[in-house]
N, C-alpha and C positions, 0 to 999 in steps of 0.2 A: 504493500500500500504506500509506503513512504520512501522507498528506495528506488532511484533510477529514472522516474518519470515525473512529469508535472502533476499537480493535484487535479487540474481540469481533465487531463487525459486519463488520469487514474480512475475517476468515477466511471467513465465509459468503459475502461479496460476491465474493471471488475464485473460490470453487467455482462459484457461479451464473453467473459472467461468462465462463466459458471459451469459449463459442461466439460471443461478441459481437465478432467480428474485422472489421476493415475490408477484409481480403482473405483468401484461402484459404492455408493453410500450404503451403510448397513441399516437394518431395520430391527425392531423388537429387542433393543438393547436394554440392559438393566440400569437402574440408577447407580451412580458412582458409590462404591463402598469405601469411604475414607479410612476405615479401620484397616484396610489392606495396604495403607501407605504410612510412611514415617516422614515427619516434618524435617526439611533440610534448610529452609530459608523462611524466616519469620520477620515480616515488617508490619508492625501494628500501629505505627505512626503516633506513638506516645510522644515522640519528638522526631525531628527529621535531620539526618546527617547528610547534607548535600553541599556541593561546591560546583563552580562553573564547569571545571574540566577534571576534577579529581585531586585538586590540591588537598593537602592534609590526609590523603588516602581516604577520602570520604566514601560512605557507602553508596551514594548516588551521585551522578553528575546531571547537569541541567541542560544537556544537549545530546543529540545523537553522537556516538563516538566518531563517526565520519564527518561531523559538522555539516549535516544536511538539513536545513530548515525545509518546511513544506507547509502548505496552506497559506492563509491570509493573515496570520498573526506571527510575529517574531517571537521565538523562544528566548526567554530572558534570563540572564544571570540572576541567581537568587539574591534578594535584598530583604532587609527587615520588612515584613508585612506583605511582600509581593515577589513572585507570583504564588509562593507557597506559604501556607500557614497550617499549624496543627492546633486542634482544640479537642480535648477529651478523647483522644485516640482517633480523630478523624483528620485526614489530610484534605485541605482545600487547595485546588489548583484553579487560579483565577485568570480569566481572560478579560482584559480591560482596554478600552479605547482611550488613548491619550489625547491631550489637548490639540496636538498637531495632526490628529486623525489616524495615527498609527495604532494598530491593535498589537498588544503584547500578551503573551501567555506563558505556560510552563510545560516542561517535559522532564521526566526522570528516566535515566538509564542506569542499570546496575553495573555496567562495564564502561571503563574509560577508554580513551583512544589507544592506550598501550595494551588493551586486552585484559587489564586487571579488573578484578571485581567478581561478583557472583555469576556463575553460569553452571548449567547442569545438562548432562546428556540423559535423555529420556526422563519420564516422570510427569507429575501432574502440576500444572501452573494455574493459579487461581487468584482472582481479584474480586473483592466485594465493593460495589460502587453504587452511587446514586447519580444518574446522568443529568446534565443541565437541560432545561427545556429551551425551545426557541429555534427559529430558522437560522441556519448558518453554523450552528455548533457541530463539532466533529471530534468527539472524544474517542479514545481508543486505548485498549490494552493489547499489547502485541509482543512478539518474541523475534529475535534475530539470532541466526547461527553464528557462532564465534569465529569460525574460519571463513573469511571472505576473499581468500586469495584466488579462487577459481570461479566462484559464483556467490551470490548472497541468498541464503535461505531465510524466508520470512513467514511467520504464522500470525495471522490477525485473529486473536481470540475474540475480540469485540471491536467492531466499527459501528458507530451510530451517527446518523445524519438527522439533525434536528428538524428538517423539513418533513420527516416521516416518523412521527412519534409512535407508530404502531409496528415498527420492525427494526431489526438490526442485522448486520451481516457478520459472517465469520469466514475465514478462508486462508489461502496460502499462496505464496509466490516463490519461484526459484528464478532469480534474476541472472541471466547468463549473457545478455547482449554486450555488456562491457568487455567480455572476454571473447566475443565473436560467436557466441552460441545463440540459442533461441530460448526465450523465456517460457516458463510453464506457470500456469495459474489456475485456480479453481476456488469455488466458494459456495456458500449457502446463505439464503436470506431466511430469517426466522420472524414470523408474525407473532405479535403479542397484543395484549389488551392495550388499547390506545392510552398513552400517558403513564402506564404503570412503571416504566423504567425511570421516569422523572420523579415519581412520588414515593418510591420505595427503594430500599437497597436490594440488590440482587448479586449473586455470584456468577462469574463468567470464568469458565475453566477449559483447559485442553489437556488431555492425557496423551503424551507422545510415547509410544512403545515401538519396538523394533519392527513390528509387523503392521500396526494399525495406529492411526492418530484420530482421537475422538474428542468431540466438543460437547460441553455441558452448560446448561443454564440452571442455576440453583441445584446443581449436581444431578440434574435429570438429563439423560442422553438426548442430544439433538441430531448429530450428524457425524460421519466419520469417512475416512478414505484410507487406502493402503499407504503406509509410510514409505516415501521414496528414500533411496539411499542417501540423498543429499541432506536428510534430516538425522543421519547417524553421526551427530556431533553435539557438543554442548550448545544450548541456547540460553539467552539472557532476556529478562523482562524489561519492557519499557511501558510507561503510562503517560498520557498527555491529553491536553485539551487544545486541539487545533480548531481552526475555523475554515469554512469555505468548501474545499474539495470540488471547486468548480461551481458551487452554488452561491448565490448572492448573500452578502452579509449586511445589507443595508437595514435589515430588520432584526439583526442579532441583538439580544438583550445585553446591555452594558451596565454592570459587568455580568459575565456568565461564570458559573462555578461548578466544577466537577468535584464531587465528594468521594473520597476513597477511604474505606474502613480498614482494609488490609490488603497486602499482597503476600501470598504464601506459596511455597513450592514444596512438593513432596516427592519422595522416591518410593517406588513400589517395594514392599517388603518381600523377602524370600517367601516362597509358597508355604513352607511349613510354619513360619512366623505368622503369616496372614491368617492361616487356618486356626 
């Protein structure tokens, strides 16, 4: 979603790419059994350890590690009170229109430009969030593969477009064009009750295993595909509040706020331990 193409082209690319899957979607899956996993990364946002680019070996940085902005808001270095604040275990990522007309907002990545930070091969990645309402908002929880030397592997656990408060998308991309190859993409649109993602907290998760990658809403199975070999590497989480994605932002609420309760990552327990 956010690597290699413009935001306006991207919205069209996702719509056209829904059928380009390496495997067929599964059906009749069971809800996620979290007891079969052990917690490996816990961010509960009682406080926030963030710097612009990983100074002080902070837990989070405030930009993509490859320094790629996207959308119609500039991702901003952290400052007191903006774009990140925490209150009673809730992270607020704020998008704000400045006096000069420039929109600014926030992004968090758990890996810095040197490749340092948290990443994990396989496992269940989950965020609990309440999404901002309003046309033009474009929040996301997503993952990037650590090794980008030959291609970039991306998993979009959640992408939400405020123009359509009754749905959200999940999907993946394997970006190869910068290395002379052809991109692969696929995704799924999930319909929900109108406005429920803005009025309540929900969990958005993906379970990456060697054979299958499965997506969950509130730990209920939504969609899956056969795991490509390009996903057999560590991934790291990112969360952000972007704007636009090719859609107008003239009616976007100022400010707009994404609320994040937690970001957790789990590793599947050995079979005997899970049983």
